TIRO-2110 file (N, C-alpha, C; in Angstrom, 1 decimal):
// TIRO-2110
50.8, -36.7, -19.7, N, 1, A
51.2, -36.3, -21.1, CA, 1, A
52.6, -35.8, -21.2, C, 1, A
53.4, -36.3, -22.2, N, 2, A
54.8, -35.9, -22.3, CA, 2, A
54.9, -34.4, -22.6, C, 2, A
55.7, -33.7, -21.9, N, 3, A
55.9, -32.3, -22.2, CA, 3, A
56.5, -32.1, -23.6, C, 3, A
56.0, -31.1, -24.3, N, 4, A
56.5, -30.8, -25.7, CA, 4, A
58.0, -30.6, -25.7, C, 4, A
58.5, -30.0, -24.7, N, 5, A
60.0, -29.7, -24.6, CA, 5, A
60.7, -31.0, -24.5, C, 5, A
60.1, -32.0, -23.8, N, 6, A
60.8, -33.3, -23.7, CA, 6, A
60.9, -34.0, -25.0, C, 6, A
59.8, -33.9, -25.8, N, 7, A
59.8, -34.6, -27.1, CA, 7, A
60.7, -34.0, -28.1, C, 7, A
61.1, -32.7, -27.9, N, 8, A
62.1, -32.1, -28.8, CA, 8, A
63.5, -32.3, -28.4, C, 8, A
63.7, -32.9, -27.2, N, 9, A
65.1, -33.1, -26.8, CA, 9, A
65.8, -34.1, -27.7, C, 9, A
67.0, -33.9, -28.0, N, 10, A
67.8, -34.8, -28.8, CA, 10, A
67.7, -34.4, -30.3, C, 10, A
66.9, -33.5, -30.7, N, 11, A
66.9, -33.2, -32.1, CA, 11, A
68.2, -32.6, -32.6, C, 11, A
68.9, -31.8, -31.8, N, 12, A
70.1, -31.3, -32.2, CA, 12, A
71.2, -32.3, -32.4, C, 12, A
71.0, -33.5, -31.8, N, 13, A
72.0, -34.6, -32.0, CA, 13, A
71.8, -35.3, -33.3, C, 13, A
70.7, -35.1, -34.0, N, 14, A
70.5, -35.8, -35.3, CA, 14, A
71.3, -35.1, -36.4, C, 14, A
72.1, -35.9, -37.1, N, 15, A
73.0, -35.3, -38.1, CA, 15, A
72.1, -34.7, -39.3, C, 15, A
72.6, -33.6, -39.9, N, 16, A
71.9, -33.0, -41.0, CA, 16, A
72.3, -33.8, -42.3, C, 16, A
71.3, -34.4, -42.9, N, 17, A
71.6, -35.2, -44.1, CA, 17, A
72.1, -34.4, -45.3, C, 17, A
72.0, -33.1, -45.3, N, 18, A
72.5, -32.2, -46.4, CA, 18, A
73.7, -31.4, -46.0, C, 18, A
74.3, -31.8, -44.9, N, 19, A
75.5, -31.0, -44.4, CA, 19, A
76.7, -31.1, -45.4, C, 19, A
76.8, -32.2, -46.1, N, 20, A
77.9, -32.4, -47.1, CA, 20, A
77.8, -31.4, -48.2, C, 20, A
76.6, -30.9, -48.5, N, 21, A
76.4, -30.0, -49.6, CA, 21, A
76.9, -28.6, -49.3, C, 21, A
77.0, -28.3, -48.0, N, 22, A
77.3, -26.9, -47.6, CA, 22, A
78.7, -26.5, -48.1, C, 22, A
79.6, -27.4, -48.2, N, 23, A
81.0, -27.1, -48.6, CA, 23, A
81.2, -27.0, -50.1, C, 23, A
80.2, -27.4, -50.9, N, 24, A
80.3, -27.4, -52.4, CA, 24, A
80.2, -26.0, -52.9, C, 24, A
81.0, -25.6, -53.9, N, 25, A
80.9, -24.3, -54.5, CA, 25, A
79.6, -24.2, -55.3, C, 25, A
79.1, -23.0, -55.5, N, 26, A
77.9, -22.9, -56.3, CA, 26, A
78.1, -23.2, -57.7, C, 26, A
77.1, -23.7, -58.4, N, 27, A
77.3, -24.1, -59.8, CA, 27, A
77.7, -22.9, -60.7, C, 27, A
78.5, -23.1, -61.7, N, 28, A
78.9, -21.9, -62.5, CA, 28, A
77.7, -21.3, -63.3, C, 28, A
77.8, -20.0, -63.4, N, 29, A
76.8, -19.3, -64.1, CA, 29, A
77.2, -19.2, -65.6, C, 29, A
76.2, -19.5, -66.4, N, 30, A
76.5, -19.4, -67.9, CA, 30, A
76.8, -17.9, -68.3, C, 30, A
77.9, -17.7, -68.9, N, 31, A
78.2, -16.4, -69.3, CA, 31, A
77.3, -15.9, -70.5, C, 31, A
76.9, -14.7, -70.4, N, 32, A
76.1, -14.1, -71.4, CA, 32, A
76.9, -14.0, -72.7, C, 32, A
76.3, -14.2, -73.9, N, 33, A
77.0, -14.0, -75.2, CA, 33, A
77.6, -12.6, -75.3, C, 33, A
78.8, -12.6, -75.8, N, 34, A
79.4, -11.3, -76.0, CA, 34, A
78.7, -10.4, -77.0, C, 34, A
78.0, -11.1, -78.0, N, 35, A
77.3, -10.3, -79.0, CA, 35, A
75.8, -10.6, -78.9, C, 35, A
75.0, -9.6, -78.6, N, 36, A
73.6, -9.9, -78.4, CA, 36, A
72.9, -10.4, -79.7, C, 36, A
71.9, -11.2, -79.6, N, 37, A
71.2, -11.7, -80.7, CA, 37, A
70.4, -10.6, -81.5, C, 37, A
70.4, -10.8, -82.8, N, 38, A
69.7, -9.8, -83.6, CA, 38, A
68.2, -10.0, -83.5, C, 38, A
67.5, -8.9, -83.7, N, 39, A
66.0, -9.0, -83.8, CA, 39, A
65.7, -9.6, -85.1, C, 39, A
64.5, -10.2, -85.2, N, 40, A
64.1, -10.8, -86.5, CA, 40, A
64.2, -9.9, -87.7, C, 40, A
63.6, -8.7, -87.6, N, 41, A
63.7, -7.8, -88.8, CA, 41, A
65.2, -7.5, -89.2, C, 41, A
66.0, -7.3, -88.2, N, 42, A
67.4, -7.0, -88.5, CA, 42, A
68.1, -8.2, -89.1, C, 42, A
67.8, -9.4, -88.7, N, 43, A
68.4, -10.6, -89.3, CA, 43, A
67.8, -10.8, -90.7, C, 43, A
66.6, -10.5, -90.9, N, 44, A
66.0, -10.7, -92.2, CA, 44, A
66.7, -9.7, -93.2, C, 44, A
66.9, -8.5, -92.8, N, 45, A
67.6, -7.5, -93.6, CA, 45, A
69.0, -8.0, -94.0, C, 45, A
69.7, -8.6, -93.0, N, 46, A
71.1, -9.1, -93.3, CA, 46, A
71.0, -10.3, -94.2, C, 46, A
70.0, -11.2, -94.1, N, 47, A
69.9, -12.3, -95.0, CA, 47, A
69.6, -11.9, -96.4, C, 47, A
68.7, -10.9, -96.6, N, 48, A
68.4, -10.4, -97.9, CA, 48, A
69.7, -9.8, -98.5, C, 48, A
70.4, -9.0, -97.7, N, 49, A
71.6, -8.4, -98.2, CA, 49, A
72.7, -9.4, -98.6, C, 49, A
72.8, -10.5, -97.8, N, 50, A
73.8, -11.5, -98.1, CA, 50, A
73.4, -12.2, -99.4, C, 50, A
72.1, -12.5, -99.6, N, 51, A
71.7, -13.2, -100.8, CA, 51, A
72.0, -12.3, -102.0, C, 51, A
71.7, -11.0, -102.0, N, 52, A
72.0, -10.1, -103.1, CA, 52, A
73.5, -10.1, -103.4, C, 52, A
74.3, -9.9, -102.3, N, 53, A
75.7, -9.9, -102.5, CA, 53, A
76.3, -11.2, -103.1, C, 53, A
75.8, -12.3, -102.6, N, 54, A
76.2, -13.6, -103.1, CA, 54, A
75.8, -13.8, -104.6, C, 54, A
74.6, -13.4, -104.9, N, 55, A
74.2, -13.4, -106.3, CA, 55, A
75.1, -12.6, -107.2, C, 55, A
75.3, -11.3, -106.8, N, 56, A
76.2, -10.4, -107.5, CA, 56, A
77.6, -11.0, -107.7, C, 56, A
78.1, -11.7, -106.7, N, 57, A
79.4, -12.3, -106.7, CA, 57, A
79.5, -13.4, -107.8, C, 57, A
78.5, -14.3, -107.8, N, 58, A
78.4, -15.4, -108.8, CA, 58, A
78.3, -14.8, -110.2, C, 58, A
77.5, -13.8, -110.4, N, 59, A
77.3, -13.2, -111.7, CA, 59, A
78.6, -12.5, -112.2, C, 59, A
79.3, -11.8, -111.2, N, 60, A
80.5, -11.2, -111.5, CA, 60, A
81.6, -12.1, -112.0, C, 60, A
81.8, -13.2, -111.3, N, 61, A
82.8, -14.2, -111.7, CA, 61, A
82.4, -14.9, -113.0, C, 61, A
81.1, -15.1, -113.2, N, 62, A
80.7, -15.7, -114.5, CA, 62, A
81.0, -14.7, -115.6, C, 62, A
80.8, -13.5, -115.4, N, 63, A
81.1, -12.4, -116.4, CA, 63, A
82.6, -12.3, -116.7, C, 63, A
83.4, -12.4, -115.6, N, 64, A
84.8, -12.3, -115.8, CA, 64, A
85.3, -13.6, -116.6, C, 64, A
84.8, -14.8, -116.2, N, 65, A
85.2, -16.0, -116.9, CA, 65, A
84.7, -16.0, -118.3, C, 65, A
83.5, -15.4, -118.5, N, 66, A
82.9, -15.4, -119.9, CA, 66, A
81.7, -16.3, -120.0, C, 66, A
80.6, -15.8, -120.5, N, 67, A
79.4, -16.6, -120.6, CA, 67, A
79.6, -17.5, -121.9, C, 67, A
79.0, -18.7, -121.8, N, 68, A
79.1, -19.6, -122.9, CA, 68, A
78.2, -19.0, -124.1, C, 68, A
78.6, -19.3, -125.3, N, 69, A
77.9, -18.7, -126.5, CA, 69, A
76.5, -19.2, -126.6, C, 69, A
76.2, -20.4, -126.2, N, 70, A
74.9, -21.0, -126.4, CA, 70, A
74.0, -20.8, -125.1, C, 70, A
74.3, -19.8, -124.3, N, 71, A
73.5, -19.7, -123.0, CA, 71, A
72.0, -19.5, -123.2, C, 71, A
71.7, -18.9, -124.4, N, 72, A
70.3, -18.7, -124.6, CA, 72, A
69.5, -19.8, -125.2, C, 72, A
70.2, -20.9, -125.5, N, 73, A
69.5, -22.1, -126.1, CA, 73, A
68.6, -22.8, -125.0, C, 73, A
67.5, -23.4, -125.4, N, 74, A
66.7, -24.1, -124.4, CA, 74, A
67.4, -25.2, -123.6, C, 74, A
68.3, -25.9, -124.3, N, 75, A
69.1, -26.9, -123.6, CA, 75, A
69.9, -26.4, -122.5, C, 75, A
70.3, -25.2, -122.5, N, 76, A
71.1, -24.6, -121.5, CA, 76, A
70.3, -23.7, -120.5, C, 76, A
69.4, -22.9, -121.1, N, 77, A
68.6, -22.0, -120.3, CA, 77, A
67.6, -22.6, -119.4, C, 77, A
67.0, -23.7, -119.9, N, 78, A
65.9, -24.4, -119.1, CA, 78, A
66.5, -25.0, -117.8, C, 78, A
67.6, -25.7, -117.8, N, 79, A
68.2, -26.2, -116.6, CA, 79, A
68.6, -25.1, -115.7, C, 79, A
69.2, -24.0, -116.2, N, 80, A
69.6, -22.9, -115.4, CA, 80, A
68.4, -22.3, -114.7, C, 80, A
67.3, -22.1, -115.4, N, 81, A
66.1, -21.6, -114.8, CA, 81, A
65.5, -22.5, -113.7, C, 81, A
65.5, -23.8, -114.0, N, 82, A
65.0, -24.8, -113.0, CA, 82, A
65.9, -24.7, -111.7, C, 82, A
67.2, -24.7, -111.9, N, 83, A
68.1, -24.6, -110.7, CA, 83, A
67.9, -23.3, -109.9, C, 83, A
67.7, -22.2, -110.7, N, 84, A
67.5, -20.9, -110.0, CA, 84, A
66.2, -21.0, -109.2, C, 84, A
65.2, -21.6, -109.8, N, 85, A
63.9, -21.7, -109.1, CA, 85, A
64.0, -22.6, -107.8, C, 85, A
64.8, -23.7, -108.0, N, 86, A
65.0, -24.5, -106.8, CA, 86, A
65.8, -23.8, -105.7, C, 86, A
66.8, -23.0, -106.1, N, 87, A
67.5, -22.3, -105.1, CA, 87, A
66.6, -21.3, -104.4, C, 87, A
65.8, -20.5, -105.1, N, 88, A
65.0, -19.5, -104.5, CA, 88, A
63.9, -20.2, -103.6, C, 88, A
63.3, -21.2, -104.1, N, 89, A
62.3, -21.9, -103.3, CA, 89, A
62.9, -22.6, -102.0, C, 89, A
64.1, -23.2, -102.2, N, 90, A
64.8, -23.8, -101.1, CA, 90, A
65.1, -22.8, -100.0, C, 90, A
65.7, -21.7, -100.4, N, 91, A
66.0, -20.6, -99.4, CA, 91, A
64.7, -20.1, -98.7, C, 91, A
63.6, -20.0, -99.5, N, 92, A
62.4, -19.6, -98.9, CA, 92, A
61.9, -20.6, -97.8, C, 92, A
62.0, -21.9, -98.1, N, 93, A
61.5, -22.9, -97.2, CA, 93, A
62.4, -23.0, -96.0, C, 93, A
63.7, -22.8, -96.2, N, 94, A
64.7, -23.0, -95.1, CA, 94, A
64.7, -21.8, -94.1, C, 94, A
64.4, -20.6, -94.6, N, 95, A
64.6, -19.4, -93.8, CA, 95, A
63.3, -18.8, -93.4, C, 95, A
62.2, -19.1, -94.0, N, 96, A
60.9, -18.5, -93.6, CA, 96, A
60.3, -19.2, -92.5, C, 96, A
60.0, -18.5, -91.4, N, 97, A
59.3, -19.1, -90.2, CA, 97, A
57.9, -19.7, -90.6, C, 97, A
57.6, -20.8, -89.9, N, 98, A
56.2, -21.3, -90.1, CA, 98, A
55.3, -20.6, -89.1, C, 98, A
54.1, -21.2, -88.9, N, 99, A
53.1, -20.6, -88.0, CA, 99, A
53.7, -20.5, -86.6, C, 99, A
53.4, -19.5, -85.9, N, 100, A
53.9, -19.2, -84.5, CA, 100, A
55.4, -18.9, -84.5, C, 100, A
55.9, -18.6, -85.6, N, 101, A
57.3, -18.2, -85.7, CA, 101, A
58.3, -19.4, -85.6, C, 101, A
57.8, -20.6, -85.7, N, 102, A
58.7, -21.8, -85.6, CA, 102, A
59.5, -21.9, -86.9, C, 102, A
60.8, -22.4, -86.9, N, 103, A
61.5, -22.6, -88.1, CA, 103, A
61.0, -23.8, -88.9, C, 103, A
61.6, -24.0, -90.1, N, 104, A
61.2, -25.1, -90.9, CA, 104, A
61.5, -26.4, -90.2, C, 104, A
60.7, -27.4, -90.4, N, 105, A
60.9, -28.7, -89.7, CA, 105, A
62.1, -29.5, -90.3, C, 105, A
62.6, -30.5, -89.5, N, 106, A
63.7, -31.2, -89.9, CA, 106, A
63.5, -32.0, -91.2, C, 106, A
62.2, -32.5, -91.4, N, 107, A
61.9, -33.3, -92.6, CA, 107, A
62.0, -32.4, -93.8, C, 107, A
61.6, -31.1, -93.7, N, 108, A
61.8, -30.2, -94.8, CA, 108, A
63.2, -30.0, -95.2, C, 108, A
64.1, -29.8, -94.1, N, 109, A
65.5, -29.6, -94.4, CA, 109, A
66.1, -30.8, -95.0, C, 109, A
65.8, -32.0, -94.5, N, 110, A
66.3, -33.2, -95.1, CA, 110, A
65.9, -33.4, -96.6, C, 110, A
64.6, -33.0, -96.8, N, 111, A
64.1, -33.1, -98.2, CA, 111, A
64.9, -32.1, -99.1, C, 111, A
65.3, -30.9, -98.6, N, 112, A
66.0, -30.0, -99.4, CA, 112, A
67.4, -30.5, -99.6, C, 112, A
68.1, -31.1, -98.6, N, 113, A
69.4, -31.6, -98.8, CA, 113, A
69.4, -32.7, -99.9, C, 113, A
68.4, -33.4, -100.0, N, 114, A
68.3, -34.5, -101.0, CA, 114, A
67.8, -33.9, -102.3, C, 114, A
67.0, -32.9, -102.3, N, 115, A
66.4, -32.4, -103.6, CA, 115, A
67.4, -31.6, -104.4, C, 115, A
68.4, -31.0, -103.7, N, 116, A
69.4, -30.2, -104.5, CA, 116, A
70.2, -31.0, -105.4, C, 116, A
70.9, -32.1, -104.9, N, 117, A
71.7, -32.9, -105.8, CA, 117, A
70.8, -33.7, -106.8, C, 117, A
69.6, -34.1, -106.4, N, 118, A
68.8, -34.9, -107.3, CA, 118, A
68.3, -34.0, -108.4, C, 118, A
67.9, -32.7, -108.1, N, 119, A
67.5, -31.8, -109.1, CA, 119, A
68.7, -31.5, -110.1, C, 119, A
69.8, -31.3, -109.5, N, 120, A
71.0, -31.0, -110.4, CA, 120, A
71.3, -32.2, -111.3, C, 120, A
71.4, -33.4, -110.7, N, 121, A
71.7, -34.6, -111.6, CA, 121, A
70.7, -34.9, -112.6, C, 121, A
69.4, -34.7, -112.2, N, 122, A
68.3, -35.0, -113.2, CA, 122, A
68.5, -34.1, -114.4, C, 122, A
68.7, -32.8, -114.2, N, 123, A
68.9, -31.9, -115.4, CA, 123, A
70.2, -32.2, -116.2, C, 123, A
71.2, -32.6, -115.5, N, 124, A
72.5, -32.9, -116.1, CA, 124, A
72.3, -34.2, -117.0, C, 124, A
71.7, -35.2, -116.5, N, 125, A
71.5, -36.4, -117.2, CA, 125, A
70.6, -36.2, -118.5, C, 125, A
69.6, -35.3, -118.3, N, 126, A
68.7, -35.0, -119.4, CA, 126, A
69.3, -34.2, -120.5, C, 126, A
70.3, -33.4, -120.2, N, 127, A
70.9, -32.5, -121.2, CA, 127, A
72.3, -32.7, -121.6, C, 127, A
73.0, -33.6, -120.9, N, 128, A
74.4, -33.9, -121.2, CA, 128, A
74.6, -35.3, -121.6, C, 128, A
75.7, -35.5, -122.4, N, 129, A
76.0, -36.9, -122.8, CA, 129, A
77.5, -37.1, -122.6, C, 129, A
77.9, -38.3, -122.9, N, 130, A
79.4, -38.7, -122.8, CA, 130, A
80.1, -38.2, -124.0, C, 130, A
81.1, -37.4, -123.8, N, 131, A
81.9, -36.9, -124.9, CA, 131, A
82.8, -38.0, -125.5, C, 131, A
83.1, -37.8, -126.8, N, 132, A
84.0, -38.8, -127.5, CA, 132, A
85.3, -38.8, -126.8, C, 132, A
85.9, -37.7, -126.6, N, 133, A
87.2, -37.7, -125.9, CA, 133, A
87.2, -37.3, -124.5, C, 133, A
88.1, -37.8, -123.7, N, 134, A
88.1, -37.5, -122.3, CA, 134, A
88.6, -36.1, -122.0, C, 134, A
87.9, -35.3, -121.2, N, 135, A
88.3, -34.0, -120.9, CA, 135, A
89.7, -34.0, -120.2, C, 135, A
90.5, -33.0, -120.5, N, 136, A
91.8, -32.9, -119.9, CA, 136, A
91.7, -32.6, -118.4, C, 136, A
92.7, -33.1, -117.6, N, 137, A
92.6, -32.7, -116.2, CA, 137, A
92.6, -31.2, -115.9, C, 137, A
93.2, -30.5, -116.8, N, 138, A
93.2, -29.0, -116.7, CA, 138, A
91.8, -28.5, -116.7, C, 138, A
91.0, -29.0, -117.6, N, 139, A
89.6, -28.6, -117.7, CA, 139, A
88.8, -28.9, -116.5, C, 139, A
89.0, -30.1, -115.9, N, 140, A
88.4, -30.4, -114.6, CA, 140, A
88.8, -29.5, -113.5, C, 140, A
90.1, -29.3, -113.4, N, 141, A
90.6, -28.4, -112.3, CA, 141, A
90.1, -27.0, -112.5, C, 141, A
90.1, -26.5, -113.7, N, 142, A
89.7, -25.1, -113.9, CA, 142, A
88.3, -24.9, -113.5, C, 142, A
87.4, -25.8, -114.0, N, 143, A
86.0, -25.6, -113.7, CA, 143, A
85.7, -25.8, -112.2, C, 143, A
86.4, -26.8, -111.6, N, 144, A
86.3, -27.0, -110.1, CA, 144, A
86.7, -25.7, -109.4, C, 144, A
87.8, -25.1, -109.8, N, 145, A
88.3, -23.9, -109.1, CA, 145, A
87.3, -22.8, -109.2, C, 145, A
86.8, -22.6, -110.5, N, 146, A
85.8, -21.5, -110.7, CA, 146, A
84.6, -21.7, -109.9, C, 146, A
84.1, -23.0, -109.8, N, 147, A
82.8, -23.3, -109.1, CA, 147, A
83.0, -23.1, -107.6, C, 147, A
84.1, -23.5, -107.1, N, 148, A
84.4, -23.4, -105.6, CA, 148, A
84.6, -21.9, -105.3, C, 148, A
85.3, -21.2, -106.2, N, 149, A
85.4, -19.7, -106.0, CA, 149, A
84.1, -19.0, -106.0, C, 149, A
83.2, -19.4, -106.8, N, 150, A
81.8, -18.8, -106.8, CA, 150, A
81.1, -19.1, -105.5, C, 150, A
81.3, -20.3, -105.0, N, 151, A
80.6, -20.7, -103.8, CA, 151, A
81.2, -20.1, -102.5, C, 151, A
82.4, -19.7, -102.6, N, 152, A
83.2, -19.3, -101.4, CA, 152, A
82.5, -18.1, -100.6, C, 152, A
82.2, -17.0, -101.4, N, 153, A
81.6, -15.9, -100.7, CA, 153, A
80.2, -16.1, -100.2, C, 153, A
79.3, -16.8, -101.0, N, 154, A
77.9, -17.1, -100.4, CA, 154, A
78.0, -17.9, -99.2, C, 154, A
78.9, -18.9, -99.1, N, 155, A
79.0, -19.8, -98.0, CA, 155, A
79.5, -19.0, -96.8, C, 155, A
80.5, -18.1, -97.0, N, 156, A
81.0, -17.3, -95.9, CA, 156, A
80.0, -16.4, -95.4, C, 156, A
79.2, -15.7, -96.3, N, 157, A
78.2, -14.8, -95.8, CA, 157, A
77.1, -15.5, -95.0, C, 157, A
76.7, -16.7, -95.5, N, 158, A
75.7, -17.5, -94.8, CA, 158, A
76.2, -17.9, -93.4, C, 158, A
77.5, -18.3, -93.3, N, 159, A
78.0, -18.6, -92.0, CA, 159, A
78.0, -17.4, -91.0, C, 159, A
78.3, -16.3, -91.5, N, 160, A
78.3, -15.1, -90.7, CA, 160, A
76.9, -14.6, -90.3, C, 160, A
76.1, -14.5, -91.3, N, 161, A
74.8, -13.9, -91.1, CA, 161, A
73.9, -14.8, -90.2, C, 161, A
74.0, -16.1, -90.4, N, 162, A
73.1, -17.1, -89.7, CA, 162, A
73.7, -17.6, -88.5, C, 162, A
74.8, -17.0, -88.0, N, 163, A
75.4, -17.5, -86.8, CA, 163, A
74.5, -17.3, -85.6, C, 163, A
74.4, -18.3, -84.8, N, 164, A
73.5, -18.3, -83.6, CA, 164, A
72.1, -18.0, -83.9, C, 164, A
71.5, -18.5, -85.0, N, 165, A
70.2, -18.2, -85.4, CA, 165, A
69.3, -19.5, -85.5, C, 165, A
69.8, -20.7, -85.3, N, 166, A
69.1, -21.9, -85.5, CA, 166, A
68.6, -22.4, -84.1, C, 166, A
67.3, -22.5, -84.0, N, 167, A
66.8, -23.0, -82.7, CA, 167, A
66.9, -24.5, -82.5, C, 167, A
66.9, -25.2, -83.6, N, 168, A
66.9, -26.7, -83.6, CA, 168, A
67.6, -27.2, -84.8, C, 168, A
68.1, -28.5, -84.8, N, 169, A
68.7, -29.1, -85.9, CA, 169, A
69.7, -28.2, -86.7, C, 169, A
70.7, -27.6, -86.0, N, 170, A
71.6, -26.7, -86.7, CA, 170, A
72.4, -27.3, -87.8, C, 170, A
72.8, -28.5, -87.6, N, 171, A
73.6, -29.2, -88.7, CA, 171, A
72.8, -29.4, -90.0, C, 171, A
71.5, -29.8, -89.8, N, 172, A
70.7, -30.0, -91.0, CA, 172, A
70.4, -28.7, -91.7, C, 172, A
70.1, -27.6, -90.9, N, 173, A
69.8, -26.3, -91.5, CA, 173, A
71.1, -25.8, -92.2, C, 173, A
72.2, -25.9, -91.6, N, 174, A
73.5, -25.5, -92.3, CA, 174, A
73.7, -26.3, -93.5, C, 174, A
73.4, -27.6, -93.5, N, 175, A
73.6, -28.4, -94.7, CA, 175, A
72.7, -28.0, -95.8, C, 175, A
71.5, -27.7, -95.5, N, 176, A
70.5, -27.3, -96.5, CA, 176, A
70.9, -26.0, -97.2, C, 176, A
71.3, -25.0, -96.3, N, 177, A
71.6, -23.7, -96.8, CA, 177, A
73.0, -23.8, -97.6, C, 177, A
73.9, -24.6, -97.1, N, 178, A
75.2, -24.8, -97.8, CA, 178, A
75.0, -25.4, -99.2, C, 178, A
74.1, -26.4, -99.3, N, 179, A
73.8, -27.1, -100.6, CA, 179, A
73.2, -26.1, -101.5, C, 179, A
72.3, -25.2, -101.0, N, 180, A
71.7, -24.2, -101.9, CA, 180, A
72.7, -23.2, -102.4, C, 180, A
73.6, -22.8, -101.5, N, 181, A
74.7, -21.9, -101.9, CA, 181, A
75.5, -22.6, -103.0, C, 181, A
75.8, -23.9, -102.8, N, 182, A
76.6, -24.6, -103.8, CA, 182, A
75.8, -24.7, -105.1, C, 182, A
74.5, -24.8, -105.1, N, 183, A
73.7, -24.8, -106.3, CA, 183, A
73.8, -23.5, -107.0, C, 183, A
73.8, -22.4, -106.3, N, 184, A
74.0, -21.1, -106.9, CA, 184, A
75.4, -21.0, -107.7, C, 184, A
76.4, -21.6, -107.1, N, 185, A
77.7, -21.6, -107.8, CA, 185, A
77.6, -22.5, -109.0, C, 185, A
76.9, -23.6, -108.9, N, 186, A
76.7, -24.5, -110.1, CA, 186, A
76.1, -23.7, -111.3, C, 186, A
75.1, -22.9, -111.0, N, 187, A
74.4, -22.1, -112.0, CA, 187, A
75.5, -21.2, -112.7, C, 187, A
76.3, -20.6, -111.9, N, 188, A
77.3, -19.7, -112.4, CA, 188, A
78.3, -20.4, -113.3, C, 188, A
78.9, -21.5, -112.9, N, 189, A
79.9, -22.2, -113.7, CA, 189, A
79.2, -22.9, -114.9, C, 189, A
78.0, -23.3, -114.8, N, 190, A
77.3, -23.8, -115.9, CA, 190, A
77.0, -22.8, -117.0, C, 190, A
76.8, -21.5, -116.5, N, 191, A
76.6, -20.4, -117.5, CA, 191, A
77.9, -20.1, -118.2, C, 191, A
79.0, -20.5, -117.6, N, 192, A
80.3, -20.2, -118.3, CA, 192, A
80.8, -21.3, -119.2, C, 192, A
80.8, -22.5, -118.6, N, 193, A
81.5, -23.7, -119.3, CA, 193, A
80.5, -24.3, -120.3, C, 193, A
80.9, -24.4, -121.5, N, 194, A
80.1, -25.0, -122.6, CA, 194, A
80.4, -26.5, -122.8, C, 194, A
81.3, -27.1, -122.0, N, 195, A
81.6, -28.5, -122.1, CA, 195, A
80.6, -29.3, -121.4, C, 195, A
79.8, -30.1, -122.2, N, 196, A
78.6, -30.8, -121.7, CA, 196, A
78.8, -32.3, -121.5, C, 196, A
80.1, -32.7, -121.2, N, 197, A
80.3, -34.1, -120.9, CA, 197, A
79.7, -34.4, -119.6, C, 197, A
79.0, -35.5, -119.5, N, 198, A
78.2, -35.9, -118.3, CA, 198, A
79.1, -36.0, -117.1, C, 198, A
80.2, -36.6, -117.2, N, 199, A
81.1, -36.8, -116.0, CA, 199, A
81.7, -35.5, -115.6, C, 199, A
82.1, -34.7, -116.6, N, 200, A
82.7, -33.4, -116.3, CA, 200, A
81.7, -32.5, -115.5, C, 200, A
80.5, -32.4, -116.0, N, 201, A
79.5, -31.5, -115.4, CA, 201, A
79.2, -32.1, -114.0, C, 201, A
79.0, -33.4, -113.9, N, 202, A
78.6, -34.0, -112.6, CA, 202, A
79.6, -33.7, -111.5, C, 202, A
80.9, -34.0, -111.8, N, 203, A
81.9, -33.9, -110.8, CA, 203, A
82.6, -32.5, -110.7, C, 203, A
82.9, -31.9, -111.8, N, 204, A
83.6, -30.6, -111.8, CA, 204, A
82.7, -29.5, -111.4, C, 204, A
81.5, -29.5, -112.1, N, 205, A
80.5, -28.5, -111.8, CA, 205, A
79.7, -28.7, -110.6, C, 205, A
79.5, -29.9, -110.2, N, 206, A
78.6, -30.2, -109.1, CA, 206, A
79.4, -30.3, -107.8, C, 206, A
80.7, -30.1, -107.8, N, 207, A
81.4, -30.2, -106.5, CA, 207, A
81.0, -29.2, -105.5, C, 207, A
80.6, -27.9, -105.8, N, 208, A
80.1, -27.0, -104.8, CA, 208, A
78.9, -27.5, -104.0, C, 208, A
78.1, -28.3, -104.5, N, 209, A
76.9, -28.8, -103.8, CA, 209, A
77.3, -29.7, -102.6, C, 209, A
78.2, -30.6, -102.9, N, 210, A
78.7, -31.5, -101.9, CA, 210, A
79.5, -30.8, -100.9, C, 210, A
80.4, -29.9, -101.4, N, 211, A
81.3, -29.1, -100.4, CA, 211, A
80.4, -28.2, -99.6, C, 211, A
79.4, -27.5, -100.2, N, 212, A
78.6, -26.6, -99.5, CA, 212, A
77.8, -27.3, -98.4, C, 212, A
77.2, -28.5, -98.7, N, 213, A
76.4, -29.2, -97.7, CA, 213, A
77.3, -29.7, -96.5, C, 213, A
78.5, -30.1, -96.8, N, 214, A
79.4, -30.6, -95.7, CA, 214, A
79.9, -29.4, -94.9, C, 214, A
80.3, -28.3, -95.5, N, 215, A
80.8, -27.2, -94.8, CA, 215, A
79.6, -26.5, -94.0, C, 215, A
78.5, -26.5, -94.6, N, 216, A
77.3, -25.9, -94.0, CA, 216, A
76.9, -26.7, -92.8, C, 216, A
76.9, -28.0, -92.8, N, 217, A
76.6, -28.8, -91.7, CA, 217, A
77.6, -28.6, -90.6, C, 217, A
78.9, -28.5, -90.9, N, 218, A
79.9, -28.2, -89.9, CA, 218, A
79.7, -26.9, -89.2, C, 218, A
79.5, -25.8, -90.1, N, 219, A
79.3, -24.5, -89.5, CA, 219, A
78.0, -24.4, -88.7, C, 219, A
76.9, -25.1, -89.1, N, 220, A
75.7, -25.1, -88.3, CA, 220, A
75.9, -25.7, -87.0, C, 220, A
76.6, -26.9, -87.0, N, 221, A
76.8, -27.6, -85.7, CA, 221, A
77.7, -26.8, -84.8, C, 221, A
78.7, -26.1, -85.3, N, 222, A
79.6, -25.4, -84.4, CA, 222, A
79.1, -24.1, -84.0, C, 222, A
78.5, -23.3, -84.9, N, 223, A
78.2, -21.9, -84.6, CA, 223, A
76.8, -21.5, -84.9, C, 223, A
75.9, -22.5, -85.3, N, 224, A
74.6, -22.1, -85.7, CA, 224, A
73.6, -22.1, -84.6, C, 224, A
73.7, -22.8, -83.6, N, 225, A
72.7, -22.9, -82.6, CA, 225, A
72.5, -21.6, -81.8, C, 225, A
71.2, -21.2, -81.7, N, 226, A
70.9, -19.9, -81.0, CA, 226, A
71.1, -20.1, -79.5, C, 226, A
END
């Protein structure tokens, strides 16, 4: 019988197949975030505070610009109430966790991104017509500037408060929340401007919805993922 020591002879001459890995540097260690993630109750308090501040901002600018004299008429008040309900329901769906703490699904977010402009345009078509005379470029620019100014603070607050809070689909979540912030600005400028020309309301008043969705998607993709 062959001695065991004889069978082990020559093992030291066999090259190590992993020897080339010994000289490699260790993989880099992911740096911990400089700012720790907020707890869920703390983030919820910040979200509620941001919503209240954004709402106050829109109302303040609408008050400074002046409310339209027919704001209490059903033709004006009903669309405003519908858009406000859509904004509240949309934020509730986008930000409220589902069962087991999971965030809203991508299909829900995509539906919100589509529902905001559709809901806006449906009410505009139902309540506005084509004016006899074309609105002046000054009227378009003034309402666009007011609407974008109303959307500026809510969008900024959303980007700050919801930073690193999206577990999945950050671009879609940002787009949905941005569109809803834009719809809030639409409510504000519609409460101010009494010019009901279909083209003017669609493009000058509705601009914050498109801008909010695009900026929200960019902010979510860049800074939203947890």
